C-alpha positions in Angstrom: 2.9 15.7 -6.3 6.5 14.1 -5.4 9.8 15.2 -7.1 11.2 12.9 -9.6 14.6 12.7 -9.5 16.1 11.5 -12.8 19.6 12.4 -11.7 22.3 10.1 -12.8 22.4 7.1 -10.4 26.0 7.9 -8.9 25.0 11.7 -8.2 21.7 10.4 -6.5 23.3 7.8 -4.7 26.2 10.1 -3.5 23.1 12.1 -1.9 21.9 9.4 -0.6 25.4 8.8 1.6 25.5 5.5 -0.9 28.6 5.6 -2.7 31.6 3.6 -2.3 29.3 0.9 -1.0 30.5 -2.4 -2.3 29.9 -6.6 -1.7 33.1 -5.5 0.5 31.2 -3.1 2.6 29.0 -5.4 4.1 30.1 -5.7 7.8 31.2 -9.3 8.3 29.2 -11.5 10.4 26.8 -8.8 10.8 23.2 -9.4 11.4 19.9 -7.8 12.0 16.7 -9.4 13.9 13.2 -7.8 12.4 9.9 -8.8 14.0 6.9 -8.5 11.3 3.3 -9.4 12.5 2.6 -13.2 11.4 0.7 -12.6 8.5 3.2 -13.4 5.9 2.0 -16.2 3.3 3.8 -15.0 0.0 7.1 -13.7 -1.6 5.4 -12.7 -4.4 4.4 -9.1 -2.8 2.0 -8.4 -5.8 -0.1 -11.6 -5.7 -2.8 -10.8 -3.5 -3.6 -13.6 -0.8 -5.7 -12.3 1.8 -5.8 -8.5 3.2 -4.3 -9.3 6.6 -1.0 -10.6 4.4 -0.6 -7.5 1.8 1.7 -5.2 4.0 3.5 -7.9 5.7 4.5 -9.3 2.1 5.7 -6.2 0.7 7.5 -5.8 3.8 10.1 -8.4 2.8 9.5 -7.5 -0.9 11.4 -4.4 0.2 14.1 -6.6 0.9 14.2 -9.4 -2.1 13.0 -7.5 -5.3 14.9 -4.8 -7.6 13.1 -2.2 -8.8 13.5 1.1 -11.3 12.8 3.6 -8.4 13.3 3.9 -4.7 12.1 5.8 -2.1 14.3 8.2 -0.2 14.0 9.7 3.3 12.2 12.8 2.0 10.1 10.9 -0.1 11.2 11.4 -3.7 11.6 8.7 -5.8 15.4 8.5 -6.6 16.1 6.7 -10.0 18.0 3.6 -10.2 19.7 3.3 -13.2 22.0 0.8 -12.2 19.0 -1.5 -12.9 17.2 0.5 -15.2 15.5 3.4 -17.2 12.0 4.4 -17.5 11.5 6.7 -20.4 8.5 8.3 -22.6 9.4 7.7 -25.7 6.2 8.9 -27.3 3.4 11.4 -26.3 0.7 10.7 -29.4 0.2 8.0 -28.5 1.6 7.6 -25.0 4.4 5.0 -25.0 6.9 4.2 -22.5 10.1 2.3 -22.3 11.4 0.3 -19.5 14.8 -0.6 -20.0 17.3 -2.7 -18.3 20.5 -2.1 -17.8 21.4 -6.0 -18.0 23.3 -5.9 -14.8 20.3 -7.9 -12.8 20.4 -11.4 -12.5 18.0 -13.8 -10.9 20.1 -16.2 -8.4 20.1 -18.6 -11.0 22.3 -16.8 -13.4 19.0 -15.9 -15.8 19.6 -12.7 -16.6 16.1 -10.2 -15.3 14.8 -9.4 -19.1 12.0 -8.0 -20.3 10.1 -11.0 -20.0 10.1 -10.3 -16.6 8.7 -6.9 -17.3 6.0 -8.4 -19.6 5.1 -10.9 -17.1 4.2 -7.8 -14.2 2.1 -5.9 -17.5 0.4 -9.6 -17.7 -0.6 -9.9 -14.1 -1.5 -6.3 -13.5 -3.3 -5.6 -17.0 -5.1 -9.6 -16.3 -6.4 -8.9 -20.2 -8.3 -12.3 -20.6 -9.2 -12.5 -16.6 -6.7 -15.6 -16.1 -7.0 -15.0 -12.2 -3.5 -13.3 -11.6 -4.9 -11.0 -8.5 -2.7 -8.5 -8.9 -2.6 -5.7 -6.2 -2.1 -3.4 -9.3 -4.9 -4.3 -10.9 -6.0 -0.6 -10.5 -2.7 1.1 -11.5 -2.1 2.6 -15.1 -1.1 -0.5 -16.4 -4.9 -0.9 -16.8 -4.8 1.7 -19.3 -2.2 -0.3 -21.5 -4.5 -2.7 -23.9 -2.3 -3.6 -26.1 0.5 -5.8 -26.0 4.1 -4.5 -25.0 6.9 -4.7 -27.4 10.0 -6.8 -26.5 13.1 -5.8 -27.6 15.2 -8.2 -29.9 17.8 -7.9 -27.0 15.1 -8.3 -24.3 16.4 -5.8 -22.5 13.4 -3.4 -23.0 9.8 -3.4 -23.1 7.6 -0.7 -24.7 4.5 0.1 -23.4 1.5 2.1 -25.2 -1.0 3.3 -23.0 -4.5 4.9 -24.3 -3.5 7.8 -22.5 -1.0 9.3 -20.2 -0.9 8.1 -16.6 0.2 9.3 -13.4 2.3 6.3 -12.5 4.1 5.1 -15.0 7.3 5.1 -13.1 6.4 3.2 -10.3 3.1 0.8 -12.0 6.2 -1.9 -13.6 7.7 -4.2 -10.7 9.1 -7.7 -10.8 8.4 -9.7 -7.9 8.2 -13.2 -9.9 10.8 -14.7 -12.3 9.2 -15.1 -15.9 11.4 -18.0 -16.5 10.2 -20.0 -13.3 6.6 -19.3 -13.5 6.8 -20.6 -17.3 8.7 -23.6 -16.2 6.6 -24.7 -13.6 2.9 -23.4 -15.5 4.3 -25.5 -18.8 6.1 -28.5 -16.7 9.7 -27.8 -18.5 12.6 -27.6 -17.1 14.3 -26.1 -20.5 13.9 -22.1 -19.7 14.3 -21.2 -23.2 11.1 -23.6 -24.4 9.5 -22.1 -21.5 9.5 -18.4 -22.5 8.9 -19.0 -25.8 5.4 -20.4 -24.7 4.9 -17.9 -22.3 5.8 -15.2 -25.5 3.2 -17.2 -27.5 0.2 -17.2 -24.5 0.9 -13.8 -24.2 1.0 -12.7 -27.8 -1.6 -14.8 -29.2 -3.9 -14.5 -26.1 -4.2 -18.0 -24.9 -6.5 -18.0 -22.0 -5.7 -21.9 -20.9 -1.7 -21.2 -20.8 -2.5 -17.7 -18.9 -4.5 -19.2 -16.3 -1.8 -21.7 -16.0 0.8 -18.8 -15.7 -1.5 -17.1 -13.3 -1.7 -20.1 -11.0 2.1 -20.4 -10.9 2.6 -16.6 -10.0 0.5 -17.3 -7.2 1.3 -21.1 -6.0 4.6 -20.9 -6.4 5.7 -18.4 -4.1 3.3 -19.2 -1.3 4.8 -19.7 2.0 3.4 -23.6 2.0 5.6 -24.1 -0.9 9.1 -22.3 0.2 10.4 -25.7 1.0 11.0 -26.1 -3.1 14.1 -24.3 -4.9 12.1 -22.0 -7.1 10.9 -19.4 -4.7 14.1 -19.3 -3.4 15.2 -17.6 -7.1 15.5 -13.9 -6.5 17.2 -10.6 -7.7 17.1 -8.4 -4.9 19.8 -7.2 -2.2 18.6 -10.2 -0.3 18.1 -14.0 -1.4 16.3 -16.6 0.7 18.3 -18.6 3.1 15.6 -20.2 5.2 12.1 -20.7 6.3 9.9 -21.8 8.9 6.5 -21.6 8.5 4.9 -19.2 11.0 7.9 -18.6 12.6 10.7 -17.2 10.8 12.3 -16.0 7.9 16.2 -15.8 7.1 17.8 -13.3 4.0 21.6 -13.3 3.3 22.9 -10.7 1.5 23.1 -11.1 -2.5 27.1 -11.5 -2.9 26.4 -10.6 -6.5 23.7 -7.6 -6.2 25.2 -4.3 -7.9 21.9 -2.9 -9.3 20.8 -0.6 -6.6 21.5 0.7 -3.2 24.1 -1.9 -1.7 23.3 -4.0 1.2 25.2 -3.1 4.6 24.2 -6.2 6.7 25.0 -9.5 5.8 22.0 -11.6 7.6 18.6 -10.4 8.1 16.6 -12.7 10.2 12.9 -11.8 10.3 10.7 -13.3 13.0 6.6 -13.7 12.9 5.1 -12.7 16.0 1.2 -12.6 17.2 1.3 -9.0 18.7 2.6 -5.7 19.1 3.3 -6.7 22.9 5.2 -9.4 22.2 7.5 -7.6 19.3 8.2 -4.9 22.6 8.8 -8.0 24.9 11.3 -9.6 22.0 12.8 -6.6 22.6 13.4 -6.6 26.1 14.8 -10.2 25.8 17.0 -8.9 23.4 15.4 -11.8 20.4 14.7 -9.0 18.1 16.3 -5.4 17.3 13.9 -4.1 15.1 10.1 -3.6 15.0 7.6 -1.6 13.6 4.4 -2.1 16.4 0.5 -1.3 15.3 -2.1 -0.6 17.9 -4.0 -3.3 18.7 -7.0 -4.5 21.5 -4.4 -5.4 24.3 -1.6 -2.8 23.3 -2.8 1.6 22.8 0.2 3.8 21.8 0.8 4.7 25.3 1.0 1.4 26.2 3.5 0.9 23.4 5.4 4.1 25.0 5.7 2.6 28.3 6.8 -0.6 27.2 9.8 0.8 24.7 10.9 2.9 28.3 11.0 0.0 30.0 13.3 -1.9 27.4 15.4 0.7 27.2 14.2 0.4 23.0 13.9 3.5 21.3 10.0 4.1 19.7 9.7 6.6 16.8 6.3 7.8 16.6 5.4 10.1 13.1 2.8 10.6 11.1 2.0 8.3 8.0 0.1 8.5 4.5 -2.6 6.4 5.9 -5.6 8.4 7.4 -8.7 6.8 10.0 -11.9 7.6 7.9 -15.6 6.6 8.3 -17.3 6.0 4.9 -20.7 5.5 4.2 -22.0 2.4 2.2 -23.9 3.4 -0.7 -24.6 -0.1 -1.9 -28.1 -1.9 -1.9 -29.7 -2.4 1.0 -27.8 0.3 3.2 -29.6 3.3 4.8 -27.4 5.4 2.8 -28.4 4.2 -0.7 -30.4 5.8 -3.0 -31.4 2.8 -4.5 -34.1 2.2 -2.2 -34.6 6.0 -0.9 -35.8 9.4 -1.9 -32.7 10.4 -3.4 -33.4 14.0 -1.5 -34.1 12.4 1.7 -31.2 10.0 1.5 -28.7 13.1 0.8 -30.4 14.3 4.0 -29.6 11.6 5.9 -26.1 11.2 4.7 -25.3 15.0 5.4 -26.8 14.8 9.0 -24.8 11.8 9.6 -21.9 13.1 8.9 -22.3 16.5 10.6 -23.3 14.7 13.9 -19.3 13.1 13.9 -17.5 14.7 16.5 -14.2 14.9 15.0 -12.6 17.4 17.2 -13.3 15.2 20.6 -12.2 12.1 18.7 -9.0 13.7 18.3 -8.9 15.1 21.7 -9.6 11.6 23.3 -7.1 9.6 21.4 -4.3 12.7 21.9 -4.3 11.1 25.6 -2.1 8.7 23.8 0.2 10.7 21.7 -0.3 13.7 19.4 -2.9 13.4 17.0 -2.0 15.1 13.3 -5.1 16.3 11.9 -6.7 14.9 8.1 -8.8 17.2 6.1 -8.0 15.8 3.1 -8.4 12.5 0.9 -5.5 13.1 -0.9 -2.3 14.5 0.9 -0.9 14.6 4.2 -1.1 17.6 6.2 2.7 18.0 6.0 2.3 18.3 2.0 2.5 21.5 0.3 -0.4 20.9 -1.1 -2.6 20.4 2.0 -3.4 23.9 3.1 -4.5 25.5 -0.1 -7.0 21.7 -0.5 -8.6 22.3 2.9 -9.1 25.8 2.2 -11.5 24.9 -0.8 -12.3 21.1 -0.6 -15.5 21.6 1.7 -13.8 20.0 4.8 -14.6 23.5 6.8 -18.3 22.2 6.5 -18.1 19.4 9.2 -14.4 20.2 11.2 -17.3 21.2 13.6 -19.6 18.7 14.9 -23.2 20.3 14.7 -25.7 17.8 16.1 -28.5 20.2 16.3 -28.6 21.3 12.7 -28.0 17.7 12.0 -31.3 16.9 13.8 -32.9 19.9 12.3 -32.2 18.7 8.8 -34.1 15.3 9.7 -36.9 17.0 10.9 -37.3 19.3 8.2 -36.9 16.6 5.2 -39.6 14.5 7.5 -37.0 11.8 7.8 -38.8 9.1 10.2 -36.8 8.4 12.9 -34.6 6.3 14.3 -32.6 4.5 11.7 -30.5 1.7 12.3 -27.1 2.3 11.1 -24.9 -0.6 11.4 -21.3 0.5 12.1 -18.5 -1.8 10.9 -15.0 -1.7 12.4 -11.7 -3.9 12.8 -12.6 -5.0 16.7 -8.9 -5.4 17.0 -8.1 -1.4 16.9 -8.2 0.2 19.8 -8.8 3.4 18.1 -12.1 2.6 16.4 -13.7 1.2 19.6 -13.0 4.6 20.7 -14.5 6.1 17.7 -17.7 3.8 18.0 -18.0 4.9 21.5 -17.8 8.7 20.9 -20.3 8.3 18.0 -22.8 6.4 20.2 -23.0 9.2 22.3 -24.4 12.1 19.8 -26.2 9.3 17.2 -29.7 9.0 19.3 -29.8 13.0 19.5 -30.3 13.5 15.9 -32.1 10.4 15.4 -29.7 7.2 14.8 -29.4 4.4 16.7 -26.4 3.0 15.9 -25.6 -0.8 15.7 -21.6 -2.4 16.2 -21.0 -4.9 13.6 -17.4 -4.9 14.5 -15.5 -8.1 13.7 -11.7 -9.0 13.8 -12.2 -9.6 9.8 -14.2 -6.7 8.2 -13.7 -8.0 5.1 -16.6 -10.6 5.8 -18.9 -8.4 6.3 -18.0 -5.6 3.9 -18.2 -7.9 1.0 -21.9 -9.1 1.9 -22.7 -5.1 1.9 -24.2 -5.8 5.6 -22.9 -2.6 7.3 -23.8 1.1 6.7 -20.9 2.7 7.9 -16.8 1.4 7.7 -14.6 2.8 10.4 -11.0 1.7 8.8 -7.9 2.9 7.6 -7.2 4.1 4.0 -4.2 5.2 2.2 -4.0 9.1 1.2 -4.8 9.0 -2.8 -2.1 11.6 -3.7 0.5 10.5 -1.8 3.4 7.7 -2.6 1.3 4.3 -2.3 -2.1 5.6 -3.0 -4.8 5.4 -5.7 -7.0 8.0 -6.6 -8.9 5.9 -8.7 -10.0 3.3 -5.9 -13.1 5.3 -4.3 -15.3 5.0 -7.4 -16.7 1.5 -8.1 -15.4 0.8 -4.8 -16.7 -3.1 -3.7 -16.2 -2.0 -0.3 -18.7 1.0 -0.3 -20.4 0.6 -3.7 -19.3 4.2 -4.1 -20.0 5.2 -7.8 -20.5 9.0 -8.8 -20.4 10.4 -12.5 -18.8 13.5 -11.8 -16.0 12.0 -9.9 -15.2 9.6 -12.8 -15.3 12.3 -15.2 -12.7 13.8 -12.8 -10.4 10.6 -12.7 -10.4 10.5 -16.6 -9.3 13.8 -16.7 -6.4 12.7 -14.0 -5.4 9.9 -16.2 -5.3 12.2 -19.2 -2.9 14.7 -17.6 1.0 13.9 -17.6 2.6 16.6 -15.7 2.5 17.1 -12.3 0.5 20.4 -11.4 -1.9 19.4 -13.9 -2.7 15.9 -11.9 -2.4 18.6 -8.9 -4.8 20.9 -10.0 -7.2 18.0 -11.0 -6.5 16.3 -7.5 -7.9 19.6 -5.5 -11.5 19.0 -7.4 -11.6 15.0 -6.6 -10.6 16.2 -2.9 -13.8 18.5 -3.3 -16.2 16.2 -5.2 -15.7 13.5 -2.3 -16.6 15.9 0.3 -18.9 17.4 -1.6 -20.7 13.7 -2.3 -20.7 12.4 1.1 -18.2 9.5 0.6 -17.4 10.0 3.9 -15.0 11.8 6.2 -11.0 11.4 7.5 -10.7 11.9 11.1 -7.0 12.1 11.6 -3.6 10.7 10.2 -2.7 7.2 11.4 0.4 7.2 13.5 3.4 5.1 12.2 5.9 3.6 15.1 9.3 2.2 14.5 10.7 0.7 17.5 14.7 -0.5 18.2 17.2 -1.7 20.3 20.6 -0.5 21.6 22.6 -2.8 19.3 21.4 -0.7 16.5 23.6 2.0 15.3 21.7 3.3 12.5 18.7 3.1 11.0 15.8 5.5 9.2 12.2 5.7 9.7 10.2 5.1 6.7 8.9 8.8 5.5 5.5 7.0 4.7 4.6 5.1 7.1 5.0 2.1 9.4 8.0 -0.2 8.3 10.8 -2.4 9.7 12.5 -3.1 6.6 12.6 0.4 5.0 15.9 1.8 4.0 18.6 -1.2 4.3 21.0 0.5 3.1 21.4 2.8 6.0 21.7 0.0 8.6 24.6 -0.5 10.7 24.8 -2.3 13.9 27.2 -2.9 16.9 29.2 -6.0 16.9 
């Protein structure tokens, strides 16, 4: 697992070169212009409004939200003790106290308080199914079943978990102001009255009040409502200054911000562009300074590299915490489902299909654009110290080399009637997935599979219906920062369910020590291969492009991001 640095804040910030910064350290008149894809739809990044908007919403939230921890360039979580601390105060039962220093304030003057933390718990846990739609619904907070305790001074929240959880440090986030949400929900301008009713709605399990809170948790932060005052109330290093739907968003450095790494740039101008080629064109025209382009149906990595060279821009390409993978549909109606097939035969069908996949040829084909980093684990990236020992025992070696002949013979011996139609789902906008489907098609017929292309520009519309058999998609590595080991089982995407994996996940939830968690994750990795969940294909590249105006910028250690490390930014005048 990752290192957790809980050193004194001054020492931690000094290690990052952040000491000595203050509001006076901001470059006067400085501005940085960032391009993001135009999927932004909410300042509350915790609220799931659409799959396509999650990444962009998170990019902006990284600049507008306070936090207990931040990630440094070597992937260490650094404790932000100027904002607050996270302390395990009891192991039996497992209690964690989230304590605020009291320094942080919302831009309307209200103190960031334990009520904001309580709202965070309520959204993630959603105990009455009120409709909060939090991206943290699968976090460790789902094991916090009792209502947390707010301290008399409203500076700390004590959460009791059923057992130790791996992400207790990072699961508690603040992306919405409790007093604003409550005021809107209960139609009052009196923050004290609103928060009193909010507290009662939580402690007394008032479903109707919680539904009103959930509605405002989403609505007031949605982009279409950003013309009103409420969503402009923030507590991060940057505050919303102006917004034009579908075009741009302007942030200004928070003049009162002292509870975290301090901003150095006065204004951040974010422009929403349609695709990566538009980003590179904007760089060439000196309309933006920074972008994190992505491959698309009209631009491969090679295309983007060429565009960067032609514009005189810098394009950094690295690995990420995401992998391209193929996942099998275990749901009813799928060719890989045991619901309507003989258990032994369907296991053979799954195994034969996975053995047919030409992983090496896929990596070779894609490496013509840029170096391809292998992925032989669902848990860790190849640069992790745990990667090699995981790969040694997880069973990935059984699929490293394509073996269509063995796959074909296995189908014959199991008396499987062929050909079998396999509907392959992928995003039409992803050129990598198109190439992968093409390579799969070259070998499928010989083994006994008839591949049917059911790709679409919005895969969610298909996978929610279950009308597919295999899905080519990008997924997060479960053991890395930002990953979730619990998403595999009971997945609404693949319908995968495995009692053995559930048991391992139960063990993982009960482990608080990093090395104990690693030992369980190693077993989980092996079980995913053994139960034929699918196959990792390679690590997805991350890209950061920037123009000549940028003097200092740091690429995100975990993947594509144009807003990571704002405290390291500097620009030429």
